[in-house]
C-alpha atoms as an extended CHARMM CRD file, in Angstrom:
* protein
*
       229  EXT
         1         1  UNK       CA            -49.6120000000       21.0180000000       25.0120000000  PROA      1               0.0000000000
         2         2  UNK       CA            -50.0560000000       17.7800000000       23.1040000000  PROA      2               0.0000000000
         3         3  UNK       CA            -48.3470000000       19.2860000000       20.0650000000  PROA      3               0.0000000000
         4         4  UNK       CA            -45.3840000000       20.3300000000       22.2110000000  PROA      4               0.0000000000
         5         5  UNK       CA            -45.0810000000       16.8040000000       23.6070000000  PROA      5               0.0000000000
         6         6  UNK       CA            -45.2350000000       15.3270000000       20.1120000000  PROA      6               0.0000000000
         7         7  UNK       CA            -42.5460000000       17.7430000000       18.8930000000  PROA      7               0.0000000000
         8         8  UNK       CA            -40.3420000000       16.8710000000       21.8690000000  PROA      8               0.0000000000
         9         9  UNK       CA            -40.7460000000       13.1600000000       21.1610000000  PROA      9               0.0000000000
        10        10  UNK       CA            -39.9110000000       13.6560000000       17.4980000000  PROA      10              0.0000000000
        11        11  UNK       CA            -36.7520000000       15.5950000000       18.3210000000  PROA      11              0.0000000000
        12        12  UNK       CA            -35.8100000000       13.0020000000       20.9280000000  PROA      12              0.0000000000
        13        13  UNK       CA            -36.1870000000       10.1860000000       18.3730000000  PROA      13              0.0000000000
        14        14  UNK       CA            -34.1640000000       12.1550000000       15.8160000000  PROA      14              0.0000000000
        15        15  UNK       CA            -31.4830000000       12.7920000000       18.4360000000  PROA      15              0.0000000000
        16        16  UNK       CA            -31.2960000000        9.0960000000       19.3020000000  PROA      16              0.0000000000
        17        17  UNK       CA            -31.0280000000        8.1680000000       15.6010000000  PROA      17              0.0000000000
        18        18  UNK       CA            -28.2760000000       10.7400000000       15.0340000000  PROA      18              0.0000000000
        19        19  UNK       CA            -26.4050000000        9.5060000000       18.1140000000  PROA      19              0.0000000000
        20        20  UNK       CA            -26.6350000000        5.8710000000       16.9960000000  PROA      20              0.0000000000
        21        21  UNK       CA            -25.4490000000        6.8280000000       13.4910000000  PROA      21              0.0000000000
        22        22  UNK       CA            -22.5240000000        8.7570000000       14.9470000000  PROA      22              0.0000000000
        23        23  UNK       CA            -21.5250000000        5.8800000000       17.2160000000  PROA      23              0.0000000000
        24        24  UNK       CA            -21.6740000000        3.4120000000       14.3100000000  PROA      24              0.0000000000
        25        25  UNK       CA            -19.6310000000        5.8100000000       12.1820000000  PROA      25              0.0000000000
        26        26  UNK       CA            -16.9720000000        6.1280000000       14.8680000000  PROA      26              0.0000000000
        27        27  UNK       CA            -16.8380000000        2.3750000000       15.4860000000  PROA      27              0.0000000000
        28        28  UNK       CA            -16.4170000000        1.7130000000       11.7520000000  PROA      28              0.0000000000
        29        29  UNK       CA            -13.7430000000        4.3990000000       11.4130000000  PROA      29              0.0000000000
        30        30  UNK       CA            -11.7880000000        3.0150000000       14.3720000000  PROA      30              0.0000000000
        31        31  UNK       CA            -12.0960000000       -0.5020000000       12.8920000000  PROA      31              0.0000000000
        32        32  UNK       CA            -10.5970000000        0.6870000000        9.5870000000  PROA      32              0.0000000000
        33        33  UNK       CA             -7.8490000000        2.6350000000       11.3350000000  PROA      33              0.0000000000
        34        34  UNK       CA             -6.8580000000       -0.4470000000       13.3260000000  PROA      34              0.0000000000
        35        35  UNK       CA             -6.6960000000       -2.4750000000       10.0830000000  PROA      35              0.0000000000
        36        36  UNK       CA             -4.5420000000        0.1770000000        8.3740000000  PROA      36              0.0000000000
        37        37  UNK       CA             -2.1350000000        0.2220000000       11.3240000000  PROA      37              0.0000000000
        38        38  UNK       CA             -1.9650000000       -3.5830000000       11.2440000000  PROA      38              0.0000000000
        39        39  UNK       CA             -1.2090000000       -3.5170000000        7.4990000000  PROA      39              0.0000000000
        40        40  UNK       CA              1.6460000000       -1.0900000000        8.1510000000  PROA      40              0.0000000000
        41        41  UNK       CA              3.1020000000       -3.2410000000       10.9290000000  PROA      41              0.0000000000
        42        42  UNK       CA              2.9550000000       -6.3620000000        8.7560000000  PROA      42              0.0000000000
        43        43  UNK       CA              4.4380000000       -4.6830000000        5.6660000000  PROA      43              0.0000000000
        44        44  UNK       CA              7.3380000000       -3.2480000000        7.6940000000  PROA      44              0.0000000000
        45        45  UNK       CA              8.8150000000       -6.7670000000        7.8690000000  PROA      45              0.0000000000
        46        46  UNK       CA              9.4270000000       -6.6820000000        4.1050000000  PROA      46              0.0000000000
        47        47  UNK       CA             10.0610000000       -3.0430000000        3.1320000000  PROA      47              0.0000000000
        48        48  UNK       CA             13.7480000000       -3.2070000000        4.1080000000  PROA      48              0.0000000000
        49        49  UNK       CA             14.4200000000       -6.5090000000        2.3100000000  PROA      49              0.0000000000
        50        50  UNK       CA             17.7330000000       -6.7300000000        0.4260000000  PROA      50              0.0000000000
        51        51  UNK       CA             16.8430000000       -9.8790000000       -1.5170000000  PROA      51              0.0000000000
        52        52  UNK       CA             13.5780000000       -9.8820000000       -3.3990000000  PROA      52              0.0000000000
        53        53  UNK       CA             11.8040000000      -10.3520000000       -6.7120000000  PROA      53              0.0000000000
        54        54  UNK       CA              8.6470000000       -8.4760000000       -7.6480000000  PROA      54              0.0000000000
        55        55  UNK       CA              6.5800000000       -9.2630000000      -10.7270000000  PROA      55              0.0000000000
        56        56  UNK       CA              3.8690000000       -6.9270000000      -11.9700000000  PROA      56              0.0000000000
        57        57  UNK       CA              1.4950000000       -7.6770000000      -14.8360000000  PROA      57              0.0000000000
        58        58  UNK       CA             -0.6130000000       -4.7350000000      -15.9730000000  PROA      58              0.0000000000
        59        59  UNK       CA             -3.3010000000       -4.4670000000      -18.6170000000  PROA      59              0.0000000000
        60        60  UNK       CA             -5.8930000000       -1.9570000000      -19.7680000000  PROA      60              0.0000000000
        61        61  UNK       CA             -3.6570000000        1.1110000000      -19.4880000000  PROA      61              0.0000000000
        62        62  UNK       CA             -3.6780000000        1.9320000000      -23.1990000000  PROA      62              0.0000000000
        63        63  UNK       CA             -5.1500000000       -0.8020000000      -25.3620000000  PROA      63              0.0000000000
        64        64  UNK       CA             -7.2950000000       -3.6380000000      -24.1060000000  PROA      64              0.0000000000
        65        65  UNK       CA             -5.1100000000       -6.3300000000      -25.6910000000  PROA      65              0.0000000000
        66        66  UNK       CA             -1.7510000000       -4.9270000000      -24.5320000000  PROA      66              0.0000000000
        67        67  UNK       CA             -0.0170000000       -6.3410000000      -21.4770000000  PROA      67              0.0000000000
        68        68  UNK       CA              3.0060000000       -4.9160000000      -19.6820000000  PROA      68              0.0000000000
        69        69  UNK       CA              5.0800000000       -7.2030000000      -17.4660000000  PROA      69              0.0000000000
        70        70  UNK       CA              7.7460000000       -5.8060000000      -15.1550000000  PROA      70              0.0000000000
        71        71  UNK       CA             10.1540000000       -7.9540000000      -13.1600000000  PROA      71              0.0000000000
        72        72  UNK       CA             12.4740000000       -6.4180000000      -10.6040000000  PROA      72              0.0000000000
        73        73  UNK       CA             15.2320000000       -8.4610000000       -8.9730000000  PROA      73              0.0000000000
        74        74  UNK       CA             17.2950000000       -6.9980000000       -6.1580000000  PROA      74              0.0000000000
        75        75  UNK       CA             20.1020000000       -8.5150000000       -4.1230000000  PROA      75              0.0000000000
        76        76  UNK       CA             22.5510000000       -6.5470000000       -1.9870000000  PROA      76              0.0000000000
        77        77  UNK       CA             23.0560000000       -3.6260000000       -4.3690000000  PROA      77              0.0000000000
        78        78  UNK       CA             22.5870000000       -5.5090000000       -7.6370000000  PROA      78              0.0000000000
        79        79  UNK       CA             19.4150000000       -4.8130000000       -9.5380000000  PROA      79              0.0000000000
        80        80  UNK       CA             17.8600000000       -6.1830000000      -12.7070000000  PROA      80              0.0000000000
        81        81  UNK       CA             14.7110000000       -4.6270000000      -14.0690000000  PROA      81              0.0000000000
        82        82  UNK       CA             12.9770000000       -6.0240000000      -17.1530000000  PROA      82              0.0000000000
        83        83  UNK       CA              9.9850000000       -4.5950000000      -18.9410000000  PROA      83              0.0000000000
        84        84  UNK       CA              8.1620000000       -6.6270000000      -21.5570000000  PROA      84              0.0000000000
        85        85  UNK       CA              5.2340000000       -5.5600000000      -23.7170000000  PROA      85              0.0000000000
        86        86  UNK       CA              3.0140000000       -7.9650000000      -25.5760000000  PROA      86              0.0000000000
        87        87  UNK       CA             -0.0470000000       -7.6680000000      -27.7650000000  PROA      87              0.0000000000
        88        88  UNK       CA             -2.4840000000      -10.5240000000      -28.1920000000  PROA      88              0.0000000000
        89        89  UNK       CA             -0.0280000000      -12.7990000000      -26.4080000000  PROA      89              0.0000000000
        90        90  UNK       CA              2.9130000000      -11.9770000000      -28.6930000000  PROA      90              0.0000000000
        91        91  UNK       CA              5.9680000000      -10.2120000000      -27.2410000000  PROA      91              0.0000000000
        92        92  UNK       CA              6.7080000000       -6.9810000000      -29.0960000000  PROA      92              0.0000000000
        93        93  UNK       CA              9.2830000000       -5.2560000000      -26.8920000000  PROA      93              0.0000000000
        94        94  UNK       CA             11.6960000000       -6.0390000000      -24.0820000000  PROA      94              0.0000000000
        95        95  UNK       CA             13.8880000000       -3.7210000000      -22.0430000000  PROA      95              0.0000000000
        96        96  UNK       CA             16.4460000000       -5.0390000000      -19.5390000000  PROA      96              0.0000000000
        97        97  UNK       CA             18.4430000000       -2.7680000000      -17.2240000000  PROA      97              0.0000000000
        98        98  UNK       CA             21.3760000000       -4.2930000000      -15.3500000000  PROA      98              0.0000000000
        99        99  UNK       CA             22.5260000000       -2.0600000000      -12.5030000000  PROA      99              0.0000000000
       100       100  UNK       CA             25.3760000000       -3.0640000000      -10.1870000000  PROA      100             0.0000000000
       101       101  UNK       CA             25.3350000000        0.2280000000       -8.2830000000  PROA      101             0.0000000000
       102       102  UNK       CA             28.1820000000        1.6650000000      -10.3360000000  PROA      102             0.0000000000
       103       103  UNK       CA             27.1260000000        1.0980000000      -13.9260000000  PROA      103             0.0000000000
       104       104  UNK       CA             23.8930000000        0.5660000000      -15.8460000000  PROA      104             0.0000000000
       105       105  UNK       CA             23.7790000000       -1.4610000000      -19.0410000000  PROA      105             0.0000000000
       106       106  UNK       CA             20.5740000000       -1.3670000000      -21.0670000000  PROA      106             0.0000000000
       107       107  UNK       CA             19.5230000000       -4.1570000000      -23.4310000000  PROA      107             0.0000000000
       108       108  UNK       CA             16.6030000000       -3.5520000000      -25.8010000000  PROA      108             0.0000000000
       109       109  UNK       CA             14.8830000000       -6.1360000000      -27.9710000000  PROA      109             0.0000000000
       110       110  UNK       CA             12.2280000000       -5.5900000000      -30.6390000000  PROA      110             0.0000000000
       111       111  UNK       CA             11.0560000000       -7.6320000000      -33.6080000000  PROA      111             0.0000000000
       112       112  UNK       CA             13.4810000000       -5.7100000000      -35.8060000000  PROA      112             0.0000000000
       113       113  UNK       CA             16.6520000000       -5.5410000000      -33.7330000000  PROA      113             0.0000000000
       114       114  UNK       CA             18.5730000000       -6.0880000000      -30.5070000000  PROA      114             0.0000000000
       115       115  UNK       CA             20.6620000000       -3.2090000000      -29.1900000000  PROA      115             0.0000000000
       116       116  UNK       CA             22.7020000000       -2.5080000000      -26.0570000000  PROA      116             0.0000000000
       117       117  UNK       CA             23.8560000000        0.6840000000      -24.3820000000  PROA      117             0.0000000000
       118       118  UNK       CA             26.8070000000        0.3200000000      -22.0420000000  PROA      118             0.0000000000
       119       119  UNK       CA             27.1820000000        2.5920000000      -19.0170000000  PROA      119             0.0000000000
       120       120  UNK       CA             23.9020000000        4.3920000000      -19.6690000000  PROA      120             0.0000000000
       121       121  UNK       CA             23.9780000000        6.9570000000      -16.8620000000  PROA      121             0.0000000000
       122       122  UNK       CA             20.6550000000        8.5110000000      -17.8440000000  PROA      122             0.0000000000
       123       123  UNK       CA             18.8010000000        5.1890000000      -18.0750000000  PROA      123             0.0000000000
       124       124  UNK       CA             15.4910000000        5.1720000000      -16.2590000000  PROA      124             0.0000000000
       125       125  UNK       CA             14.8620000000        2.2680000000      -13.9190000000  PROA      125             0.0000000000
       126       126  UNK       CA             11.3280000000        0.9680000000      -13.5920000000  PROA      126             0.0000000000
       127       127  UNK       CA             11.9710000000        0.3280000000       -9.9280000000  PROA      127             0.0000000000
       128       128  UNK       CA              9.3460000000       -1.5090000000       -7.9410000000  PROA      128             0.0000000000
       129       129  UNK       CA             10.3650000000       -1.2020000000       -4.3070000000  PROA      129             0.0000000000
       130       130  UNK       CA              8.6950000000       -3.1590000000       -1.5550000000  PROA      130             0.0000000000
       131       131  UNK       CA              6.4830000000       -0.5100000000       -0.0250000000  PROA      131             0.0000000000
       132       132  UNK       CA              3.7880000000        0.1160000000        2.5250000000  PROA      132             0.0000000000
       133       133  UNK       CA              0.6940000000        1.3640000000        0.6800000000  PROA      133             0.0000000000
       134       134  UNK       CA             -0.1060000000        3.8190000000        3.4800000000  PROA      134             0.0000000000
       135       135  UNK       CA              3.5110000000        4.8360000000        4.0450000000  PROA      135             0.0000000000
       136       136  UNK       CA              4.2750000000        8.4310000000        4.9930000000  PROA      136             0.0000000000
       137       137  UNK       CA              0.8610000000        9.2590000000        6.3660000000  PROA      137             0.0000000000
       138       138  UNK       CA              0.5940000000       11.1090000000        9.6690000000  PROA      138             0.0000000000
       139       139  UNK       CA             -1.9510000000        9.9420000000       12.2420000000  PROA      139             0.0000000000
       140       140  UNK       CA             -4.3570000000       12.6440000000       11.0610000000  PROA      140             0.0000000000
       141       141  UNK       CA             -3.9190000000       11.5760000000        7.4230000000  PROA      141             0.0000000000
       142       142  UNK       CA             -4.5190000000        7.9470000000        8.3620000000  PROA      142             0.0000000000
       143       143  UNK       CA             -7.7090000000        8.9540000000       10.1720000000  PROA      143             0.0000000000
       144       144  UNK       CA             -8.8710000000       10.7990000000        7.0380000000  PROA      144             0.0000000000
       145       145  UNK       CA             -8.0220000000        7.7230000000        4.9570000000  PROA      145             0.0000000000
       146       146  UNK       CA            -10.0170000000        5.5450000000        7.3650000000  PROA      146             0.0000000000
       147       147  UNK       CA            -13.0010000000        7.8880000000        7.0580000000  PROA      147             0.0000000000
       148       148  UNK       CA            -12.9020000000        8.0970000000        3.2540000000  PROA      148             0.0000000000
       149       149  UNK       CA            -12.0380000000        4.4790000000        2.4150000000  PROA      149             0.0000000000
       150       150  UNK       CA            -13.9990000000        1.2720000000        2.3150000000  PROA      150             0.0000000000
       151       151  UNK       CA            -12.1750000000       -1.6710000000        3.8980000000  PROA      151             0.0000000000
       152       152  UNK       CA            -13.5160000000       -5.2010000000        3.7530000000  PROA      152             0.0000000000
       153       153  UNK       CA            -12.2910000000       -8.7750000000        4.0940000000  PROA      153             0.0000000000
       154       154  UNK       CA            -12.1110000000      -10.8460000000        0.9250000000  PROA      154             0.0000000000
       155       155  UNK       CA            -10.3780000000      -13.9480000000       -0.4030000000  PROA      155             0.0000000000
       156       156  UNK       CA             -8.4970000000      -13.5370000000       -3.6730000000  PROA      156             0.0000000000
       157       157  UNK       CA             -6.7800000000      -16.4320000000       -5.4420000000  PROA      157             0.0000000000
       158       158  UNK       CA             -6.7350000000      -18.4090000000       -2.2330000000  PROA      158             0.0000000000
       159       159  UNK       CA             -5.2040000000      -15.5640000000       -0.2030000000  PROA      159             0.0000000000
       160       160  UNK       CA             -6.8920000000      -13.7250000000        2.6340000000  PROA      160             0.0000000000
       161       161  UNK       CA             -6.8800000000      -10.0350000000        1.7910000000  PROA      161             0.0000000000
       162       162  UNK       CA             -8.2360000000       -6.6260000000        2.6180000000  PROA      162             0.0000000000
       163       163  UNK       CA             -9.9890000000       -4.8100000000       -0.1870000000  PROA      163             0.0000000000
       164       164  UNK       CA             -9.4250000000       -1.0640000000        0.1670000000  PROA      164             0.0000000000
       165       165  UNK       CA            -11.7390000000        0.9950000000       -2.0140000000  PROA      165             0.0000000000
       166       166  UNK       CA            -12.1630000000        4.7020000000       -2.7460000000  PROA      166             0.0000000000
       167       167  UNK       CA             -8.6670000000        5.6280000000       -1.6110000000  PROA      167             0.0000000000
       168       168  UNK       CA             -5.7150000000        6.2400000000       -3.8970000000  PROA      168             0.0000000000
       169       169  UNK       CA             -2.1060000000        6.3850000000       -2.7940000000  PROA      169             0.0000000000
       170       170  UNK       CA             -0.2130000000        9.5470000000       -3.7330000000  PROA      170             0.0000000000
       171       171  UNK       CA              2.0840000000        7.5890000000       -6.0810000000  PROA      171             0.0000000000
       172       172  UNK       CA             -0.7410000000        6.0770000000       -8.1260000000  PROA      172             0.0000000000
       173       173  UNK       CA             -1.9560000000        7.3200000000      -11.4850000000  PROA      173             0.0000000000
       174       174  UNK       CA             -5.7240000000        7.2640000000      -11.7540000000  PROA      174             0.0000000000
       175       175  UNK       CA             -8.3540000000        7.9230000000      -14.3790000000  PROA      175             0.0000000000
       176       176  UNK       CA            -10.3790000000       10.6940000000      -12.7350000000  PROA      176             0.0000000000
       177       177  UNK       CA            -13.3540000000        9.9190000000      -14.9710000000  PROA      177             0.0000000000
       178       178  UNK       CA            -13.6740000000        6.3830000000      -13.6390000000  PROA      178             0.0000000000
       179       179  UNK       CA            -15.3850000000        5.1070000000      -10.5220000000  PROA      179             0.0000000000
       180       180  UNK       CA            -13.0700000000        2.1020000000      -10.2300000000  PROA      180             0.0000000000
       181       181  UNK       CA            -10.6160000000        2.5010000000       -7.3760000000  PROA      181             0.0000000000
       182       182  UNK       CA             -9.6110000000       -0.5430000000       -5.3560000000  PROA      182             0.0000000000
       183       183  UNK       CA             -6.5360000000       -2.2290000000       -3.9430000000  PROA      183             0.0000000000
       184       184  UNK       CA             -6.1510000000       -5.7710000000       -2.6440000000  PROA      184             0.0000000000
       185       185  UNK       CA             -3.6690000000       -6.1150000000        0.2280000000  PROA      185             0.0000000000
       186       186  UNK       CA             -2.5930000000       -9.5510000000        1.3940000000  PROA      186             0.0000000000
       187       187  UNK       CA             -3.1030000000      -10.0040000000        5.1340000000  PROA      187             0.0000000000
       188       188  UNK       CA             -0.0470000000      -12.2060000000        5.6750000000  PROA      188             0.0000000000
       189       189  UNK       CA              2.4120000000       -9.6980000000        4.1840000000  PROA      189             0.0000000000
       190       190  UNK       CA              0.6270000000       -6.3260000000        4.2190000000  PROA      190             0.0000000000
       191       191  UNK       CA              1.6580000000       -5.9190000000        0.5560000000  PROA      191             0.0000000000
       192       192  UNK       CA             -0.4310000000       -4.9210000000       -2.4550000000  PROA      192             0.0000000000
       193       193  UNK       CA             -1.1820000000       -7.8550000000       -4.7590000000  PROA      193             0.0000000000
       194       194  UNK       CA             -3.7870000000       -6.2420000000       -7.0230000000  PROA      194             0.0000000000
       195       195  UNK       CA             -4.8000000000       -2.7290000000       -8.0530000000  PROA      195             0.0000000000
       196       196  UNK       CA             -7.7180000000       -1.6230000000      -10.1890000000  PROA      196             0.0000000000
       197       197  UNK       CA             -7.8600000000        2.0410000000      -11.1530000000  PROA      197             0.0000000000
       198       198  UNK       CA            -10.0580000000        3.0350000000      -14.0660000000  PROA      198             0.0000000000
       199       199  UNK       CA             -9.4860000000        0.4980000000      -16.8280000000  PROA      199             0.0000000000
       200       200  UNK       CA             -6.0160000000       -0.3820000000      -15.5570000000  PROA      200             0.0000000000
       201       201  UNK       CA             -5.5850000000       -3.6420000000      -13.6550000000  PROA      201             0.0000000000
       202       202  UNK       CA             -2.2550000000       -4.7080000000      -12.1710000000  PROA      202             0.0000000000
       203       203  UNK       CA             -1.3660000000       -7.9800000000      -10.4520000000  PROA      203             0.0000000000
       204       204  UNK       CA              1.7350000000       -8.3730000000       -8.2540000000  PROA      204             0.0000000000
       205       205  UNK       CA              3.7040000000      -11.3590000000       -7.0270000000  PROA      205             0.0000000000
       206       206  UNK       CA              6.5390000000      -11.3310000000       -4.4740000000  PROA      206             0.0000000000
       207       207  UNK       CA              9.4600000000      -13.6040000000       -3.7040000000  PROA      207             0.0000000000
       208       208  UNK       CA             11.8970000000      -13.0350000000       -0.8370000000  PROA      208             0.0000000000
       209       209  UNK       CA             15.3780000000      -14.3420000000       -0.0500000000  PROA      209             0.0000000000
       210       210  UNK       CA             15.4810000000      -16.5080000000       -3.1370000000  PROA      210             0.0000000000
       211       211  UNK       CA             17.2040000000      -14.3300000000       -5.7640000000  PROA      211             0.0000000000
       212       212  UNK       CA             20.3500000000      -16.0370000000       -7.0680000000  PROA      212             0.0000000000
       213       213  UNK       CA             23.4920000000      -14.2910000000       -8.3590000000  PROA      213             0.0000000000
       214       214  UNK       CA             23.0120000000      -15.9290000000      -11.7810000000  PROA      214             0.0000000000
       215       215  UNK       CA             20.0330000000      -13.6460000000      -12.4070000000  PROA      215             0.0000000000
       216       216  UNK       CA             22.3950000000      -10.6770000000      -12.8320000000  PROA      216             0.0000000000
       217       217  UNK       CA             24.5590000000      -12.2720000000      -15.5480000000  PROA      217             0.0000000000
       218       218  UNK       CA             24.1850000000      -10.1030000000      -18.6420000000  PROA      218             0.0000000000
       219       219  UNK       CA             23.3620000000      -11.4430000000      -22.1330000000  PROA      219             0.0000000000
       220       220  UNK       CA             26.0940000000      -12.0990000000      -24.6850000000  PROA      220             0.0000000000
       221       221  UNK       CA             27.0710000000       -8.7160000000      -26.1840000000  PROA      221             0.0000000000
       222       222  UNK       CA             27.7700000000      -10.3870000000      -29.5360000000  PROA      222             0.0000000000
       223       223  UNK       CA             24.0400000000      -10.7900000000      -30.0490000000  PROA      223             0.0000000000
       224       224  UNK       CA             23.4170000000       -7.0390000000      -29.7200000000  PROA      224             0.0000000000
       225       225  UNK       CA             24.2180000000       -3.9460000000      -31.7260000000  PROA      225             0.0000000000
       226       226  UNK       CA             26.2550000000       -1.5040000000      -29.6560000000  PROA      226             0.0000000000
       227       227  UNK       CA             24.8120000000        1.9920000000      -29.3080000000  PROA      227             0.0000000000
       228       228  UNK       CA             27.3480000000        4.8030000000      -29.1830000000  PROA      228             0.0000000000
       229       229  UNK       CA             27.2610000000        7.2230000000      -26.2520000000  PROA      229             0.0000000000
């Protein structure tokens, strides 16, 4: 009889522990889901912007001393995208794509030469749209994200942010052999300001409603060699 009572008490204790763990799990999941929804609501104020500048500085993708800087300017249909590569602080390559919605002109600069391609229909734009990191997810997908991810409050470069770990957006390239997977999302805007996947680290800066028309003035063609179509 005593053994039966002891067994019952043990199972009761285990049941209470399991129940407490489940409640804590649910509370934490709901907390993360609420944060994700709040990030989406905040980011929605910027995703439809027609006047913005995004700067991205990435390192660690290929060689440790190589840095790739992308600037994207957009204003009412006009777009300028520049990509610069540098090694050990020295610029080695620059690509500029001017796109007015009807024609793309591509300017390329290296140490050896400067060339331009006019009306380059097949030119690839390194477009950096203003996006919601959790965009496109159904409620069930967002719940799964909340379960799988780690979400915590941090301060980064003087900005209040959420650090989202162990979740990767579908449009992100990741080193599957690395344990590093984290995104910093600014609370005030809901936008990603830092990503760290594998050895690759990318920092982003945003500017809204301040892009001037002068940005889209193309360089002097006389300084470039014309590429034939």
